[in-house]
N, C-alpha and C positions, 0 to 999 in steps of 0.2 A: 710323831706328835699326835695329840688328840685335840682338836680345835672346835669351839663352839661358836657359831655365827649367829647373832641376833639381828634380825632383819632381813628378808629375802627380796628386797627391792633391787634396783639397778646395781648398786654397788655390792651388796651382799651376795646377791646371784652370781655375779661375775667374780667374785672373791671365791665362791664355793667351787665354781668351775676350774679355777687356778689351783685351788688346793687339790682338788680331785687329781689334778695331773702331776703333782709333786710327790715324789717317792718318799719324802720326809714326812707326809701326812699319812697317818694311819686310819684315822676315823674323823668324820665331820659331823657335828650335831647342829641340826637347824631349829632356830626358834623365830616364830613370827604370830602376831597376834591373829593375822589372816592364815590359818592352817592350810588352806589351798594353796597359797603361794609356796609355802614350804614343801609341800607335798609334790608340787609341780617340779621344783628345783631338784629335790631328792630322786625324783623319778628319772632325771637324766644323769645322775651321777653313779659312780660306782661305790663310793665310800661313804656316803650320806645317808643319815637317819633323821627323823623329825622328832623332837622330844617337846614337851609341854611348856617347860620353863628351863632357865639357865641353871637352876639349882638341881634339876634331875641328875645330870651327869658331872656336875662340877668337881666331885671328888676323882673322876677319871680324866679330867680336863687339864691340858697344859697351857692353853691360850684362849681367852674369850674374845672375840671381835664384835664390837657394837658397830652396827651399819644401819641404825634405825632412825633415832630421833633424839633431840636433846632430853626429852622427858624419858625415854627408855634408858639413855646413858646415865642420868641421874639415879634412876632406880636400880640399874644392874651394877654399876661400878663399885659401889661400896660393898655389896654382897660377894662379888668376886675377888677383890683385894683382901677382904676380911678372911677368906679360905686361903690366902697366899697363892692365888692364881694370878698370872699375868694377864693383862687387858690392853686391847688396842682400840682407842676411841676415835671413831670418825667424826661423831658430832661434837666437835671441840667447843662449841658455843655452851654445852653444858656445864663447862668449868668458868663460866663468867662470874658466878657468885663466889667470892673471896673465901667466906667461912667454909662453904661445901668443899672447894677445891683444896683448901689448906688441910681440912679433916680427912679427906680422901688421900691426899699424897702422904700425909702422916700414917695413916692406917696401912698404906701400901708399905712404906718403910718398915713399920713395926711387924709386919707379917712377911716380909721379904718378897713382895710381890712388885712386878715391873708395869709401869704405864707407858704405853708406846703412842705416840701421836704422829702419824704420817705426814709428809709435807703437803699433801692434798694437791689442789689445782693451781699451785704457786711455785715459781722459780725464784730463787735468791735467797730462800729462808737459811740456806747453809751459811751464806756471808753474815746474815744478821745474827745467827747464833754465834758466830766466831766474834763479830764486832761487840757483842753484848759483854764480852770478857773484859772490855774497858768501857770508857764513857761512851754514851750515845746521847745526841743531842736532840734528834727528831726521827720519827718514823711515820710514814704516811703510805696509806693504801688506796689507791684509786681504781674502783671496780666499775666497768662498763658492761651492761647486760642489755639483751633484747626484750621485747615484750613478753615473749613467751616464758622467759626466765622468771620474770617478776609478777606474772598473773596470779591473782588470788591473794597477794600480801595483804593481810589485815589492815596495815599500817598505811598503805596506799588507798585502801577502800574507805577507811575512815576519813582520809582527807580528800576523798572525792576525786583522787587521780585515777583516770581511766587510761590504762598503759597502751591500749589499742588505739587511742585517740591522739596520742602525742605524736607530733610529726617532725620534731627536730630533737637533737640532743638536749636532755634537761637532766640537771642535778636534782634528784630526788631525796638525797640525804648527805649532810656533811656535818660530822661531828665525832665525838669519842668513839672508839671502838665498843665500849661497853654497851651503849645503847644501840648501835648498829647490830649487834650480836642477838640481842633481844627482840628488835623489830624484824629483822630478816632472819629467822631461825634456820631456814633451808638454803639460804642464798649466800651466806657471807661466813661460814666457819672458817676460812683462812683469815679472817680478821683476828679471830681468837688465837689462832696459831702464832700469828705475827705478834700478838700481844704478850703471849706467854713467853716469847723468846726475846722481846725487846724491852719497852718501856712500860708495859702494863696496859691494862683496858682503859684507864683514864687518860694517858698522855698519847695514846696511839690515835692519829687521827684517820678516819674513814670517810671516802666520798664515794658516793654511788651515783653513777650516770645511767640514765636510761636512753639508749640510742635506737630508734626504730629501724635503722639501717643496718645495725649490727647482727653478723652472721655467726658470731662467736661471743664466748664470755672472755672478757680481758680483764687482767689483773696487773697494774702498775705498782711495784713496791719500790719506794723511795726512802732511804735512810742515810744518815750521816753522823760522824762523831769523830772520835780521836784517829780512827783507822783512815779516815777519808770520807768518801761520798760514793754511793752506789745506787743504781737504778735497774731493776729487772722488771721486764715487760712479758708477760704470758698471755698469748691469744689461744684460747682453749676452743676445742671442738666439743659441743655439749653431747652428753650420751643420747643416743638415738630413741631411747624409750623414756628418758626423763630429762627434759631441757633445763632444769634446775641444777642439775649436776654435770660437771665437765668430765670429759673421758679421762683426762689426766688424774683427776681425783682417785678414780677407780685403779688406774694404774699405779699410782702412788701406793695405794693400799696393798696392791699385789706384790709391789717391790718391797715393801715393808715387811710383808709376811715371809717372803723368801729370805730377807736377811736374818729374821729372827729364826726360822726354821734351820737355816744353814750356818747360824752363828758366824755370818761374814759381815763386816762393818766397814768396808771399803767408803772412804769419803765421810766417814762419821764426824 
């Protein structure tokens, strides 16, 4: 396979390293608005080269992996699927706009392109996916993060919330997933994944808790319906170079890439 990775940050660079070690991957194309980041990653790998844009090698590419931002995903994904090329989307929050998402999915169907969305930093989504084949009554995601994970979020700045000065557990958001994904674009992509699998963005409840004592990012997924009730609690270790990203999110992307390349779908 030939793959293109858009974004050479924490997840993108880790994905590139994993792909470089996979015998199924023949070539890796790297794209980043900061060319120096892409150059640094490519220099440490055997199969990688840096290109200026996704379109440069799209005719020779089997899979594009977006590991950058919601804005990048919204720009790149339509171009990729329109060429009949598969795409893995890490910035799942980019799919919050219903019209955009429906248009993208329809284009992928028409051009026989696949859209892959990894499980991310959250356990339990396999059960939710299965439960959604029948009636689901409620889905709630409770996320707890430390100050470093929420530093610089514009929503909190506008409300005058100084994350470093909070001394006890504090709910900083509680409401529908649609707003959560828009307000916290780099922090709560798992809410988008849960919404797409279950009750949608408006009926999925999200609660975000700031805990000054938290040493990991925590996601508690609760859902119930005709199947029964389920609770899945994940305590994540943040990536060393990016506290806004959980290590499990990077591992989920690597796992998804291996399954795609090897066409192995155990536990699908």
